[in-house]
C-alpha positions as a printed Julia matrix, in Angstrom:
271×3 Matrix{Float64}:
  76.78  111.98   56.35
  75.01  110.28   59.13
  76.1   111.09   62.65
  77.58  108.44   64.71
  75.68  107.57   67.54
  76.88  107.67   71.25
  77.66  104.26   72.9
  74.83  102.9    75.06
  75.39  102.92   78.75
  73.37  100.26   80.22
  73.54  102.0    83.47
  70.74  104.7    82.35
  68.44  101.92   81.29
  65.1   101.7    83.37
  65.42   99.01   86.01
  69.14   98.48   85.86
  69.82   99.83   89.38
  66.78   97.66   90.91
  68.22   94.63   89.11
  71.71   95.03   90.11
  70.52   95.63   93.98
  68.39   92.49   93.79
  71.52   90.48   92.13
  73.82   91.75   95.01
  71.48   90.65   97.59
  70.74   87.37   96.23
  74.59   86.75   96.05
  75.84   88.23   99.28
  72.94   87.95  101.67
  73.33   84.03  102.19
  77.05   84.62  102.68
  76.37   87.2   105.41
  73.52   84.86  107.07
  76.32   82.17  107.09
  78.81   84.28  108.8
  76.2    85.53  111.43
  75.08   82.12  112.27
  78.87   81.18  112.8
  78.56   83.05  115.88
  75.59   81.11  117.3
  75.95   79.81  120.66
  73.4    76.94  119.9
  73.79   73.46  118.3
  71.49   74.06  115.63
  72.49   75.77  112.37
  69.43   77.65  111.42
  68.1    78.47  115.07
  69.69   81.44  116.75
  70.35   81.29  120.47
  72.83   83.77  121.26
  76.3    85.27  120.39
  79.3    83.12  121.11
  82.69   82.13  119.64
  82.31   78.45  120.82
  82.34   77.06  117.43
  85.33   78.69  116.37
  87.07   76.98  119.04
  85.7    73.6   118.23
  86.88   74.15  114.61
  90.23   75.1   115.67
  90.42   71.73  117.81
  89.45   69.81  114.91
  92.3    67.57  113.68
  90.54   66.67  110.37
  90.01   70.53  109.7
  93.8    71.13  110.13
  94.5    68.16  108.11
  92.28   69.27  105.03
  93.72   72.84  105.6
  97.37   71.24  105.36
  96.5    69.63  102.27
  94.92   72.74  100.89
  97.86   74.9   101.65
 100.4    72.39   99.9
  98.36   72.08   96.85
  97.7    75.85   96.67
 101.41   77.31   97.1
 102.67   74.65   95.09
 100.33   75.32   92.24
 100.68   78.92   92.58
 104.5    79.01   92.5
 104.41   76.52   89.29
 101.77   78.33   87.55
 102.96   81.84   88.09
 106.52   81.01   86.91
 104.83   79.53   83.68
 102.7    82.35   83.19
 105.65   84.73   83.59
 107.55   82.89   80.9
 104.66   82.71   78.66
 103.96   86.39   78.95
 107.48   87.18   78.35
 107.55   85.03   75.27
 104.12   86.29   73.8
 104.39   89.95   74.31
 108.63   90.95   74.37
 109.2    89.31   71.01
 108.24   89.76   67.51
 104.69   88.12   66.48
 105.62   84.68   65.55
 103.58   81.9    63.66
 101.28   80.34   65.92
 101.05   83.02   68.52
  97.18   83.13   68.35
  96.95   79.48   68.59
  99.25   79.45   71.64
  97.18   82.18   73.45
  93.93   80.27   72.96
  95.64   77.07   74.04
  97.15   78.96   77.34
  93.55   80.2    78.2
  91.71   77.35   77.27
  90.8    76.48   81.03
  88.97   79.93   81.26
  86.79   78.66   78.2
  85.91   75.3    78.76
  83.54   74.42   81.57
  85.38   73.53   84.77
  83.48   69.88   85.08
  84.68   69.01   81.58
  88.4    70.11   82.92
  87.68   67.85   85.7
  86.61   64.93   83.93
  89.48   65.25   81.17
  92.19   65.48   83.75
  90.82   62.59   85.86
  90.59   60.48   82.58
  94.3    61.72   81.89
  95.44   60.48   85.25
  93.59   57.3    84.8
  95.19   56.53   81.82
  98.73   57.14   82.9
  98.11   54.9    85.96
  96.52   52.24   83.9
  99.27   52.18   80.78
 102.41   53.26   82.9
 101.49   52.41   86.55
 102.22   55.78   87.61
 100.31   57.65   90.33
 101.66   60.96   91.73
  99.52   61.08   94.99
  98.75   64.58   95.61
 101.03   65.48   92.74
  97.94   64.72   90.6
  95.96   67.5    92.38
  98.95   69.89   92.26
  99.4    69.4    88.42
  95.8    69.64   87.82
  95.29   72.72   89.97
  98.48   74.25   88.08
  97.2    73.52   84.65
  93.72   75.45   85.63
  95.65   78.49   87.41
  97.87   79.2    84.76
  95.58   81.73   82.81
  94.47   83.35   85.88
  98.34   84.19   86.84
  99.01   84.91   82.84
  96.37   87.65   82.32
  97.37   90.33   84.9
 101.16   89.45   84.07
 100.49   89.84   80.34
  98.56   93.25   81.09
 101.35   94.63   83.1
 104.13   93.86   80.24
 101.9    95.69   77.69
 101.8    98.59   80.05
 105.52   98.72   80.45
 107.55  101.13   78.28
 110.29   99.08   76.45
 112.52  101.94   76.07
 114.09  101.22   79.68
 115.25   97.57   78.05
 116.75   99.19   74.75
 118.59  101.73   77.01
 120.08   98.89   79.18
 121.13   97.18   76.02
 122.77  100.27   74.5
 124.85  100.34   77.99
 125.77   96.7    76.97
 123.79   95.11   79.66
 123.13   91.27   78.95
 119.61   90.08   78.51
 119.52   88.49   81.73
 120.95   91.37   83.84
 118.37   93.5    81.88
 115.56   91.33   83.01
 116.79   91.03   86.51
 117.51   94.92   87.2
 114.71   96.45   85.18
 112.07   94.04   83.78
 111.54   91.91   87.01
 111.08   94.76   89.64
 108.61   96.58   86.95
 106.91   93.25   86.47
 106.57   92.51   90.19
 103.16   94.05   90.55
 101.46   92.09   87.89
 103.45   88.97   89.25
 102.2    89.5    92.75
  98.37   89.94   91.27
  98.68   86.93   89.27
 100.08   84.85   92.1
  97.06   86.13   94.35
  94.48   85.11   91.74
  96.15   81.69   91.18
  96.4    80.96   95.0
  92.6    81.92   95.44
  91.65   79.8    92.49
  93.34   76.82   93.85
  92.55   77.55   97.46
  88.74   77.49   96.56
  88.46   74.75   93.84
  85.86   72.28   94.59
  85.12   70.64   91.1
  88.41   69.4    90.2
  89.55   68.43   93.32
  86.58   66.36   94.05
  87.32   64.22   90.93
  90.95   63.92   90.89
  91.71   63.89   94.67
  92.58   60.18   96.06
  92.33   59.01   99.83
  93.84   61.2   102.43
  93.94   64.15   99.89
  90.81   66.01  101.44
  91.15   69.63  100.87
  88.88   72.24  102.76
  86.1    72.64  100.43
  85.87   68.92  100.3
  85.75   68.7   103.91
  83.14   71.23  104.08
  81.04   69.41  101.52
  81.52   66.08  103.23
  80.23   67.76  106.55
  77.25   69.12  104.98
  75.92   65.55  104.36
  76.05   64.86  108.07
  73.96   66.57  110.87
  75.16   70.16  110.58
  76.16   72.14  113.4
  77.55   75.92  113.46
  80.98   74.54  113.22
  80.48   74.25  109.43
  79.69   77.97  109.65
  82.61   78.92  111.47
  84.88   76.89  109.09
  83.16   78.24  105.89
  83.6    81.81  107.15
  87.38   81.15  108.04
  87.65   79.91  104.45
  85.63   83.0   103.35
  88.0    85.49  105.1
  90.99   83.92  103.5
  89.56   84.38  100.16
  88.61   87.98  101.01
  92.06   88.91  102.21
  93.85   87.62   99.02
  91.3    89.3    96.62
  92.01   92.71   98.48
  95.59   91.93   98.18
  95.32   91.46   94.52
  93.12   94.4    94.21
  95.46   96.73   96.07
  98.25   95.7    94.19
  96.55   96.36   90.91
  95.45   99.76   92.21
  98.94  100.6    93.16
 100.26   99.32   89.54
  97.62  101.87   87.92
  98.82  105.04   90.13
């Protein structure tokens, strides 16, 4: 009888460590350089003249920056709340019930935004809203962006919530049912508290995706609906100052904090 081969560990292959280091350097060194030059005291983006917080002060006094930040927060918070709620209901309906016909198809449709290139999703969304506006005369304004971001964020919220549900012991639900607890009370007192780490992790991921999104926002956004990624893009096409580095660093720090929160919540859940 032939012996089964041990699974191949790519970490032991020659050159893997060197390639990994090169990839990390290519990805993160430019970001570190950007953050460093956000503290530049000079007016030229790529010429270092000394350490200063001057450009952070300029950024925090920029009305356009705060307007873009306000739009970004409205869209990201709204999309996160709706996407997380829908993802939670979908996860409950696809994991806490008996397998039903069409379950696989529903799972594929729910996760379609993860498989389709974002530019294709953006063009399709733009065409959809253009069709509604042309045929029905409806324009939801900033609601168009909220709807687009919500649809795109649902699978990002769904995956950690579904993973959390699959790890939960269903005997507690059965015990509550044996004690004559109605389904809603069982969900509120038992399922929801145990599911909270997954919901928080999914909400954090959804917020990050919406907060940083550029491609969909660029195509769907209308006049006066500039978000922070769009504002940074517009500033790049003008004579640049280290202010753009400061704004980008602020945006990056918010993303890092949210990723860290999501990671810590997931780590706590595993423990």
